[in-house]
Each structure stands twice: as structure tokens, then as C-alpha cells.
C-alpha positions, 0 to 999 in steps of 0.5 A: 904639385910636389915632388915625391919624397921616396926616401930619407935624406942622408947625412954629410958625404953620402948621396947628395954630399960633395964627392969626387967626379965620377970616373967615366971620361975616357977620351983617346988623345990620339983620336979626338973625334972618337970611335963609333960603337956597334950602332955607329954612334960616337959616345959623348962620354966614356970609352971611345968618346969624342973630345968635349970641345968638339962635341960642344961645338957640334951641339952649338953649330951643327945641331943648334941645340936650344937652352931653355929656362925652368919657366920655359921648360914647365910651359913646354911640358904643359903644352896641349897636343904634344907636350915636351918630355923632361928627360932626367939622365941622372944616376937612377937612385938620385932620380928616385930620391928627388925629381921634377914632377912629370920627368922621365928617368933614363940614366946616362951613367950607372953603377952597382952598390959601390956607386950607390954608396957615392964611392968615386970611380964606380960609375960608368956610362950606360952603354944602352942609353940610346936604346933605353931612350928609344924604348921610353920615347920612341917618337923621335920628333918628340920635344925632349928637354934633357937635364942632369944635376947642374946642367953645364952650358952651351951659352959659354965656351969651354975653358982653354986650360984643360986642367981647370974644371970645365963648367960647360960639360955638366953631368951628362945631359949634353953628352947624352944629347950628342948621342941622341942627335946621332940616333935621329932625335930632332927636337932636343933642348937643354935645361939651364942649370939642371934640376938644381936650378929648376928647384931653386927657381920654384922659390920665386916662380909660383908657376913651377912645382913647389920644391918639397923640403923632404926630397930636395936637399938644396936648402942644406948647407952640406949639399953644396949647391947654393954656396957654390952656385955661380962660383968656382965649381972646382972648389967643391960643388957636386957634379955627378 
């Protein structure tokens, strides 16, 4: 089963090219615990968000959120009875262009035409994210595997120096999980390495869907995945 190619690949510096981080983080230093929204949910990113180090600790110690590999994810999605749902929280146009087969899109960040043009600073957190997930996956006992473009990590600690790019935060899947836990979802999982690693793993694991070169730009040098995979993310890999 191949991912659907919904459009042509773009040149350097556009949809998949290297870009600055989306400007959606707005933690109040005077209130690191964050500020609940109208539903009583403390945001994981954006205005009123809890400090990331505190979210990271809660996901690990309070919720004990498991991390799964690409192979484990595929197995969970194929399970009989009540299979897991792979929830892709990336920007909607990116999902439309390339996605893991069988995944469900509920964007954690959104934006208008300027965001679609990859201009920095024009994305914002989807304030309706939890409501959108509740419509898409109303059963809160469903096993949900959250993914973004590169994943972040619960298997390592956030850096002490806040001036460094934080490799643990990812591009939305973990902050999104923090909000879903508060909304009552119980069986949440985190996809290690995000959709990039999933597609990369397809080349060596034939049990995973084979990546379609027309839809996944990971083989292209300008995409900035392989040459930065496992290296210093602050040096250029796209993270939104």
C-alpha cells in the first residue's frame, strides 16, 4: 500500500524546504504552569501554555506515555477488534501532500495562505484541536498514536540551556498529547521520529508501507532530513 501523492513536489525553500520554526510558543515566564482555556485545559503550546519542561515531566511521570517504533505502530494499526489510530497533527497542507496510509489528520497548528507559503510567523496553535479530535475520535478509550514531522522525544531530557534548540519537544505531537490527556483520552502513544522516521524505516522494513517517491521528499537533499537525522537540529532541519 503506497501513500497517496496529492500534489507535485516543490522546489527548495517551499513546502518541505528548510524554514524557521513556526512562531506559536508563548509561555508566560511569570506563570510557568500555564493558564487554562475555556474548557479548563492548559495548552501545550501557544498563549497560556505550560512550560515545556513541566509538560515533558508530566507526560513521563504522571501519564507514563509510551513511545512506539514504526514497526510497533504498524502492528497496532493492524490489530483486530479495536486497532489503534495514527493521529497526524501536522499542518493540514503537509498531510494532504504526504502521509502514512491509514492515518487521520487533525492539525495542531493552522494558518492561512501565508502559512501555506511557508513564511515564518504565520502559524498558530489550533484552539479547536481537542474539539476536532473529539469529533474525529469520540471514543476516549481508543489507542491513539500521535505523530508530527520528526517526533521529539520522551526518552531523553530537555536541555538545561534554553538557548539551544530543544530536540525533545517535537513539532506538536507531544504538546497535543498533553491537551488530550487533560480532555480524558487514556490510551495515547508517541511515534518515535515522527512520520519522517516512519517513511525512512520503510526502506528496510518490508512490513511497513513502501514510501512513494512522488509523495515523500525525504530522498531529496534539500528536504533536510537525512543529512540532519541524528545530528544537531539547530543547524537546519525543518521542524514544523
